[in-house]
C-alpha positions as CSV (number, residue, x, y, z in Angstrom):
1,X,2.7,2.4,-3.4
2,X,2.4,2.3,-7.2
3,X,6.1,3.2,-7.6
4,X,7.0,0.6,-5.0
5,X,5.0,-2.1,-6.8
6,X,6.9,-1.3,-10.0
7,X,10.2,-1.7,-8.3
8,X,9.1,-5.1,-6.8
9,X,7.8,-6.4,-10.1
10,X,10.3,-4.9,-12.6
11,X,13.5,-4.2,-10.6
12,X,13.4,-6.9,-7.9
13,X,17.2,-7.2,-8.0
14,X,17.3,-3.7,-6.5
15,X,15.0,-4.4,-3.6
16,X,16.6,-4.6,-0.2
17,X,15.0,-5.6,3.2
18,X,15.2,-2.1,4.6
19,X,13.2,-0.7,1.6
20,X,10.5,-3.3,2.0
21,X,10.3,-2.8,5.8
22,X,10.1,0.9,5.5
23,X,7.3,0.6,3.0
24,X,5.3,-1.8,5.1
25,X,5.7,0.1,8.4
26,X,5.5,3.7,7.1
27,X,3.5,3.8,3.9
28,X,0.5,1.5,4.3
29,X,-1.7,4.3,5.8
30,X,-3.3,4.8,2.4
31,X,-4.8,1.3,2.6
32,X,-6.4,2.0,5.9
33,X,-7.9,5.3,4.6
34,X,-9.1,3.5,1.5
35,X,-10.8,0.8,3.6
36,X,-12.6,3.4,5.7
37,X,-14.0,5.1,2.6
38,X,-15.2,1.8,1.2
39,X,-16.8,0.9,4.5
40,X,-18.5,4.3,4.8
41,X,-19.8,3.9,1.2
42,X,-21.2,0.5,1.9
43,X,-22.9,1.5,5.1
44,X,-24.6,4.5,3.3
45,X,-25.8,2.2,0.5
46,X,-27.2,-0.5,2.9
């Protein structure tokens, strides 16, 4: 996602709808995993 962010910010003229759709549909799994780790950490500290 870091690379995608860089394209969105610095090379926004290159971005097309298909690229954005693919990133949203297929590459957001990292965020769900990150959320699960944070929730687990918070529950352990409670």
